[in-house]
N, C-alpha and C positions, 0 to 999 in steps of 0.2 A: 284104679282106686279113686274114689271121689273125695275131694277135700271139703270137710265140713267146717267152714269158717264162721257160720252163724247157725246155731242150733236152737230149735224151738223147745225141745225137751232135753234136759241134761242126762248124764249117765246114771245108771241104776243106783249107785251109792248115794247120790244126792237125794233121791226119793226116800231111801232108808233113813238118811240123816235128818230129813225134814220131819219124819214121824218120831224118831227118837227124841229130837230136841223139842218137840211139841209137848211131850209128857213132862210132868214134874218129876225131878229126881231120877231120871233115866239117862244114863251116860252111853254114848256111842264111841267105840274105838274103831278107827278105820286103818286097815293095813295097806299102806300106800307109800310111795316115794315122797321126799320133801318137795313141796310145791303143790301137792294135791290137797293140802289142808286149808284151802281158801274158804271153806264153808263158814267158819266162825266169823270171818271178816264180812262176808256177804250177809249173814244172818243178823249180825249186830248193826250193820249199816242200814239195812232195809227195814227191819222190824222195829228198830229203835226202842227195844224193851229195856227196862231197868235191870232185869235179871233173867238169865236163861242158862241152861246147862250147856257148856261148850263141848265141842267134840274133841277127842284126843286122837292124835295121829301116832300110830305105831310105825315109825319110819323104816322103810326098806332102803338099806344102804349096801355098800359093797361087802361089809362084814356079814350082813344078813344073807346076802347072796352066796357067800362062801360057806357059811356054817349052818344055814337054815334059820327059819323064823320062829320056831315053836317057843323056845325059851324066852325070847324077847316079847312076843305077844302075850304069853301067859304071865310074865312078870308085869307087863303093863296093866293087865286086867286085875291082878291081885293088888298092885300098888294103888290103882284107882279105887278099888273096893276099900282098902284100908284108909285112904285119905278122905274120901267123900261119902262113904257109907250109902251108896245108891241102892234103890230098890231093884234095879235091873241094869245090867251092862249088855249092850247089843254090839257084837262084833260084826263089822260091816265089810264084806268082800269088796274088792275093787278090781279094775282091769288088771292091775299088776299082780294081785294074788291069783287071779285066774290064769294069767300067762305063766306064772311060776308053778301052777298046779299045786298050791299049798293045801294041805288037808286041814282046813280051818275047823271042821267039825271035831276033829281029834283035839285041836287046840282048846276048843270050848269044853270038851269032856274033861280034859285035864284041869282047866281053870276052875270048873265047878267043884272039884275036890278041895280046892284051896280057898275059894272065895266064899264069903258069907252071903252075898247077894245072889240073885238069879243071874245066870249068864246065858245068852241066847245068840245063836248065829242067824243072821238075816238070810233067809232062803231066797236069794235073787241071783239070776244068771245074767251076767253083764253082756253076754253075747246075744241074748234073746229079748231082754226087756229094757225099757228106758226109765227115766225118772218117775213118770206118772204111774206106770205099771208096777214099778218096784215099791212105790209108796203104798199103793193099794194092797200089794201082797204083804208088805211088812206090817201094816196095820192089822190085817186079818190074822197074821201069824201071832202077833202079840196078844190079841184078844183070845184066840184059840188056846194059847199056852196058859193064860191065867184062868180061864174058865174051866179047862180040863184039870188044872191043878186044884181049883176050888172043889170040883166034883170029887176028885180022889180023896180029899181031906174031909168031905162031907160038910163043906162050908158054903155051899151054893144055896142062896135063898130060894125057897119054893113058892113064895107068895108074890102077888102083883101089888103095886102101889094102890092105895085106897081110891084115889082119883085117877082119871085118865092121865097117862104120862108118856113121854117120848124120849128116846135117845137120838141126839143129832150127831150123825156120823160123817166125818170127813173134814172137819175144821182143822186146818193145819198151818204151821208156820210157813212163810213165804208163799202162801196161797193168795190169789187175786182177791183183795178186799175181804178175806175170810173172817177176820175178827169183827169187822163191821157187819157183815152178813149174819154172824152168830148172834150179835146183839139184836138185830132186827128180827131174826127168827124167834128168839126168846120173847120179844115183845108180841109177836104174832101169836105164839102159843099161849101167852098169858091172856091175850084178847079172846082166844077161843076156849079158855078155861082148862088148858092142858098144862100139867106140870112138866118141867124139863128134868128128867131123871139124870142125864149125863150129857156132856158135850165132849166128843172124842175125836182126835186125841188132845187138842190144844188145851193146856192147863189142867189136864186130868192126871190123876195118880193111878198107876197100875194096880194099886191095892183096891181101887174102887171098881175095877172091871168085873168082879164077881157079882156086882149088883145090876149089871146091864139087863139080865133077863127079867128084872122086876118091872121094867117099862112095858106099857101096853103095845107099843109099836116103835119102829125106827124110821127116822127121816133121813134120806140121803140127798142133800141138795145139789151135789156135784157128781156128774157121771164118772169122772176120773178117779175119785177117791171115796171109798166107803162102800162101794158096791159088793166087793168080795166079802167084807165083814158082815154086811146086811144079809147076804145069801147064806153065810155060815150060821148066823143067828136064827134065820128062818128054818134052816134044815135041822139044826140041833135042838132048838128051843121053841119052834113053831111060832116065831115072832114075825108078824107081817111087817112089811116096810113100804113106804111111799117114796118113789124116786122121781117125782115130777119136780123140776126146778122151778120154784116160785119167782120167776123173773118176768116182769111185765104184768099188766093188769089181768090179761086173759089166763096166763098160766099160773098166776098166784091164786086166782079163783079156782082153777082146775085142781091145784094142789090141795087147797082147803076142802073142796068137795070130796076128794079122794080120802083125805084124813077123816072126814065125817063118815064116809062109807065104811072105812076100816073100824072106826070106833063103834058104829052101830052093829056091825057084825060081831063085835066083842061084847055086846050087851049094853053099851051106853046109848042113851037117847039124845042124839045131837041133831041140830038143824042150823047150819051156818049160813043159810040163804039170806037172811035179814042182814047179817054182818057183811056179807059180800056185797049186797045191794047198797048198803049205806056207805061202805068204803068206795065203791065204784062211782056212785052218783054224787056224793056229797063231801067226801073226804079227800080222795085221791086227786091230786093236781094233774096226774098223767092222763086220767080218763077225761077230765075237762079239756086238757090241751089238745087231745086227739080230735075234738070237735071245733077247735078254735080256728080263726082265719090264718094264724101263723102256721099251724099244721097243714091246713089246706094249701098253703103256698108251697109246701114241700111235696105235695102229691105228684107222683110220676117221676120225681127226680131219681137218678140212678145211684145205687150204692153197691159196694163190694164188702162182703163180710168174711173175715178169716180169723181163726183162733182155735182154742181147744173145743172139744165137742160140746160141752155144757154151754159156754157163752156164745159161741158162734151160732149154734142152733137156736138158742133163745133170742139172740139179737135179730137173726133172720126173720123169725116169726113176728117179733115186735114191729120191725120196720114194715113188713109186708101186710100183716094182719091188722095191726093197730093204728098205723100211721099212713098207709097207702103209698109207701115208698117202693120204688121198683128195684128189687135186689137182682142185679144182673149176674152175680156170682156169689155163692156161699161155699166156703172151704174150711177144711180142718187139717191140722198136722197129725192128728191121732189116727194114723193109718191102721193100727191094730183094731180099731172099733169103727171102721168105715161103713159097714152095713147099717149100723144104728143111725149114723149121721145122715146118710142118704135117705133113710126112711123118714127122718124128722123134717128135712128141709126141702125135699124134691118138689113139693107142690107150691113152695113159696119163692122159688128163684128160677132163673133161666138156666144156669150152669152150676154144677157141683164139682169142686176141685179137692181131691184128696192127695196131699203132698206135704213133705217136710223140706222141700227145696225152696228156699227163699227166692231164688231167681225165677222159678216158675210162677209164683204168685205175683212177683213184681212185674213180670212180662204180661201177665193176664190183666193187671191193673192198667198198665200202659196201653194195652190193646182196647180195653173196654171204656176207658176215659170216664169213670164215674164222677159224680159231683162230690162224693164223700166216701171215705173208707172207714170201716170199723174193724180193727184188728189188733195185733200186738205192737210192741214198740218197733219191731222190724218193719211192719207195714207203715208205721208212722214215719220211719226214715225214708221208705219208698215214696210216701206222699209228699215229703219235703222236696225230694228230687223232682217230682212231677208237678209240684205246686197244687196238690190236692189235699184238702184238710182230712185229718184222720183222728177219730175218737178211739182211744185204747180201751179194749173190752176184755182182754185176756192176757195171761202170761205167755212169753217173757215180758217183764215190765221193768221200769226204772223206778227211782226213788219217789217220783211224783205220784206213783200209784200205790204208795204206802202213806196216805195222808194222815196227819195228826187229827184233823177234824173228822166228823162223822160222815161217812160216804158209803153206805151199803149199796149193793146192786140187787138184792133180793127183797121180796115183800113189797108192800105198798109204798114205803118211803124209797126203797130201791127203784121202783117204777118211776118215781119223780126224778131221781138222779139220772136215770137212763134217758128220760125225756130231755133234760138239760144237756146231756152229752150229745144227743142226736141233733137237737136244734142248733146248739153252738157249733157243732162240727160243720153243718151245712152253711151256716151264715158267716163262718169265719173267713171263707174265701172272698167275701165282699170287702174286707178291710183295705186291701191294697187299692181297689178301685175307688173307695171313698177318699183315701188319702190323696189320690191323684185329682179327683174332682174338686176337692176343697184345698188344693195347693199344699198337699202334705209333702213329706220329705223322705219318701220311700226310695232308698238308693240300692235296694237289693238287686244284685246282678242276676240275670237269667242263667239258668243251669244249662250247660252246654253238652252234657252227655246223656244218652238215653239210659233208662234203668236196665235195659237188656245188657247182659254181660258181653255180648258179641258186638256191641256198637263201637265204632271208632270215629264217629262224626265229631267235628269241632266247629266252632263259630268264629268268624273273623270279627275284628273290632267294629267295623261298620255294620256288620250283620247284627251284632249284639246291641248296638246303639239303636237300630231300627226296631228290634224286638222289644226293647225296654220302653219304647214309645207307645206300645200297644197296651190298652187297659188291662189291669192285673187280672180281672175276672175271666178274660178270654185268652190271656197270654200263653198259658200252658197248652191250650188246645192248638193255638196257632203254631207254637214251637213244635209240637208233635207232628202236626200236618206237614210242616216245612221239612222236618227230618225225614218223614216218610217219602216226600217228594224227592228229596236229595238222594235217599238210599235207593229208590227205584231207578234213578238215573246214574248211579255210580258216582255221585258227587261226594267228596270227602270233607270239604270245607264249605260251610254255609256263609255266603256273603249277603250283603243287602240286595244285590241283584237276584240271587237265588230266592230270597224271601219274597221279593216282588213277583217273581215268576210262579212261585208256589201259590201265592194269593190269587193270581190270575187264573191258574189252573183249576181252582175250586170256585171261581166266580166271585171271589170276595172283593 
């Protein structure tokens, strides 16, 4: 059995809770042991929202194990219904309920007889799907439930909006810059003369879901969330969707052109070429930067990209296609969607890595020695150990990637933000060198362990002293070369003498 001490995507119930807590007045009840109810703390700390619907835990304890869970779960559902008057309660399975083989569908059927609100069991299998897959499935399930309910009652609107309109699917709590992206996408749609019919699920009411078919088309900005819902709406209501992520100048233009194509097929007369040209040549700072001397100085530099499918694929294309940077490796932890990722990035990078093993990507970074990394917070930690700057482009993320200020990654303003991230990531590595040149006070000790899990090398005091005399911008490379020299010769402790011998061996 492999110990998962760092996970890129959480367990399935986290995905379901993200969707439930994104809607207004939807309550989630999770059937789990005490200690598994950390979602509320995580949600309130990271999103920093004034008001959101917390998750309720139906705690599995020894009494539940002895007598069964049904009465307790049903009582929790009916109590929450009486106290909060929600529109919907979602019962969320967990690993514990799966292990106990609880018949949660029966629990829901009984609760529906007593509760005034709708009660739904999230249809996710904890042994087969992760957080991202569960979120996608739960969103589609909730949309399907309310649209079918409206159909049965004859409450489903039959008309389209008068002006071209769009549903933006996949904006969720705890998503990477999702709310900022939603604001930028709304601005972009307004520029194009397209009304936003709904943004789902963040901030939406389940009562509004029956109006989704009124939109002319759906926009799915993220590969991981919204695709199942878009396919359902296309199958059942013949609603076309655009799933090109508008990240970077080139793909933002591609997305806009595809939207124009869809609208023209639906009878609207649109031509967005003048808008794209004006944004690209005169408005977007990103397009200007790509032709500047600062960007030319980055040409050919090596980068490693790793993250979810959406952001890793988009960043790989931006670095290679728009900025002339050499992507030596592009990777994703979304193994369930590996074929799509390979198809997207293969022509823009040297290697493709599909893995959710943090050690594998860490070892690849150590082997390739890029000038910069673009990844998750996990790769940022790897970069710190290897003294390689890292720009964070995808979840999992820390509090600094939930900024209070406006920082989208999509659209033309998002392209500007991405340029800043790329440029600052590459130039950040010069700070130590400049401190040393101008008599700075950099007292950071060199790292003495390789990122590889199987490394047992250490540095002696005199070896560290000599290593710290080397300029910061090449210190990491010298350290890695010296460790390779020592490892090849079976040396466990690197002294100053070993460092000199390694330098001579490479002709330095």
